[in-house]
N, C-alpha and C positions, 0 to 999 in steps of 0.2 A: 437572506437570513430570516428565519421565522422562529418565533418563540414556541417552546413546547407547551402542551397543556398538562399541568401537573395532575389533573383529575383523571387522566386516561390510563390508570394503572392496569386496567383490564387488557391493554395491548401488550403488556410485558409478558408475552406468552412464548412458548418454545416453537410453535408452528408459525414460521415466518414465510410460508410458501408464497402467499400473494405478494409480499414485499420483494422476495427474491425474483419472482417472475417480472415484477415491475422494473427492478434494477437491471435485469438482463435486457428487457425490451428497450429501455432508455439508453443503456450502454451501446447496444447495437446501432440504434438510430443516431446516437452521437458520433459513433465511429464512421458512419456513412457521411455525416456532415464534415468530419475532419478530412476525409478523402476529397470531398467536393471542394471545400474551401482552400485546400492546399494549392490549388492552381492560381489563387489570387490573394497571396498573403501580404499583410502589413505587419511589420515587426518593430516593437519598441522595447526598451530596457526598463525593467521594474526599478523602483526606488530601492535604496539601501543594498545594492548589489545582489538582488534577488533573482537575477537571470532574465531571459527574454520572455515576452508575452506576445501572442499574435491575435489578430482579429478572430481567428478560429477558436482560440482558448476562450475568449470572451463570449462569443456567440454560443458555443457549446455549453459553457457554464450557465448562461442565462436560460438556455433551453431546458437543461436538466432541473435547475432550481424551480423554474416555472411549472414543469410537469409534476415534480414531486410535491410542490406546494399545493397544486390542485387536488392531488390524490390523497395527501396526508397533511391537511391544513393545520393540524395541531402539533406537528412535529417540528423540531428545530432543524434548520439546514445550514451547514457551514461549508462554504465552497472557496476554492483557491482565489477565484476572481470576484468574490462577492463583496469585497470592500468592507471587511469587518472593522469596527471602530478600534482605536488604540486601546490596548489593555483588556480586550474582550475575554471573558471567562466562559467556558462551556459548562453548563450545569447538568444536573441529573435529568433522567427521562430518555426519550428517543431522539437521537441526533443523527442525521444523515451527513456524510462527509463526501464531498465531490471534488475529484481532480479531473478536470475536463480533458487535459492532455498531459499525461505523465511521460516525460521524455521530450519536452518541447524543443530542445536543441537538436535532437535527432530528427524530429518531425520537420523542422525548418530545413535541415540539411538534405531532406529527401530520403531518409533511412526508414527502416522497418520497426525500429525499437521504440515505439510509443504505444500507449494504451489509454483507454478511458477507464476510470475507476470510480465506483459508487459503493460506499460502505454504510452500514448502519450500526451504531453503538447504542446500547441500552444501559443506562445508569453507569456509564463509563467503561463498559466492556464491549469489545468488538464482537458483534453477533452475526453479521451478514456481509458478504462481499460479492461483487461482480466486477470482473476485469476483462475488457475486450481489446484484442489486438486486431484492428481492422484489416491491415495488410495481409495477415495470415488467416483472417476470418476464424479466429480462435478465441474462445471465451472460457474463462475459469469462473466458477461460482462455488459458494459454500455457505453453510448455515451452522452456527454453534448453538445447541440447545443447552439446557441446564445439566443434562446428563451425557450428551453425546454430540456428534457432529457428522455432517456429510459434505463431501467436496467432490466436484466433477470438472472435467474438461470437455468442452463441446467443440468439435472441429469437423473436417471433412470425413473423418472416420466414425462419426456419431458421438455418443456420450460414453466417456470413460470415467469410472470411479477412481478417485485418488485417495490412497491410504498409506500412511507411513508407519513402519515399525521401527522405532528409534533404537539404534544400536550404538555402542561406543566405538570410536576409532582413534587411533594414535593421531596426534595433531599434525605429524609430518606425513600422514597417509591420506590426507583429505584433499578434495578439490575445492578451492576457494573461488568465489565469484566476487569481483570488485568493480568499482565504478570506472567506466571508460572516460568520462568527461570531468568528474570531480575528484581528481587525485589529491591526496593529502599526505602529510608527514606521518600521521597515525596509520593510514592504510599501508604506507611503505614499511613502517615499523612492524605491523602485523605480518606482512609477507616475510620479512627477514626473520622474525621470531618463530613463526610456525614452520617455515620451510615447506609449504604444501607441495604435494607431488605434481599439481597442475593448477594453473591460474586461468580463469576465464574472465574476459572483460565484457562489460555489458552496460547499456544505458537503461534508465528507468528503474526506480525502486520497485515498482510493482512487477516488472518483468524479471528482475533479479530474484525477487522472492518466489515467483512462480517457477523459475528454473531450479531453485533449491527444492521446491515442492516436487518437481518432476524428477529430482535426483540427478540432474545434470551437474549439480554441485552439492557439496555437503554443507557449506557455510557461506553466509553473507553477513558482513558487519557494515552498517551505515554509521560512519564516524561523525558526520556533521551533527552539531547540536541544533541546527536550524531545520531539521526534518519536521514537517508539519503533520498534523493528525489526518489531513486529507491525503497525505502520501501513504499512510500506514493502515488506516482502518480496514479497507477492503482486503489488502493482502494478509493482514493479521488474522482476520476472520477466516479466510480460506485456508491458510496454513494451519490454524488451530483446529478447524473442522476436519482436516485430513490427519490430525494427530502429530503434526510437526511442532517444532519448537520456535517460539518467538518471545523475546523478552528484552529488557534493558540489560546492559552489560553488568550492572550490579545485581542481576538475577531477579529484579522486581518485575512484576507484570506491567505491560503497557496499560496506561490509563487514558481514557478519552474524555476526561474532565479537566477543567482548569484552562491554562493558557493554550493557545493554538499550537505553539511549538513544543515538542517533547523535551528539548534541552538535555537529552542524554543520548549516548550511542546505543544502537539497537542491533540485536543479533537475530538472524533467521537461520535455522539449521534443520537438516534432514537426518541428523544423527543425534545421539545423546551427548551433550557436552560434559566432559569430565572436569575434575577439579584443576588439573593442569591447564587445560584450555581456558577455564574461567580466570585463573590467576594471570595468565599471559595477557589476556584481553583487558582485564581490569587494570593491570599495571600500566598498559599502554594508554588507557582512557584517562588515568589520573595524572600521567606525566605531562609536564609543560612543554609544548612544542612551539 
């Protein structure tokens, strides 16, 4: 964790090309580390039922934090394994958010559904993201400027521009993507209430968001109130850059200021949510389960 330099207002610019290139470079290098370290894993459980963590999570976290710190010494860096003090609040300025392995459970199990995520928020708004899936050698990246955005996928087919044109769909005509490993009563209630035409199961917040962006699904709702800002900064920036929808269930914009946990359910959509969908999801969110 490094503190921001409040005097660097000149860096709050729309052209974040150098930062995006850096995030991509580090995400790819971290992905290679994840593959190398997978052959000799040590796994422990985090405190407060926060899931497993491996020696790879820790090593990759330290690597990215060190490299970003050398390149951008005045920026704040918030990482999953960085050991933030209790009650830490994220302030304004430039803040990098690092999730060294999103989908750790799947990573431990030998699956493909894990990614490295690096995001940059400026004054609380997600502005840049790079997400790398090492098994598939696939990278998503995006930058949101004050007036527009651009998002791309890089894989064996080269560079593909990603752009969504949001249209409305009936809630029972959508494809919903849901968590494979973190099932909940609210997730079940959503499936029952919407009656989607198809349900896809997937690990990793970042991968679920990217599959919505790629229009393999229309909707993803993360019901856990323990979703952290390192889980969401990179995907939120990329989805927004492509013209997709990402917000809290109460229709408020995601903010990357304040506590590390968002404490609200989050929606990612490749369609335009209508009032019926909003009401269904909002009612589920406020119900006591």
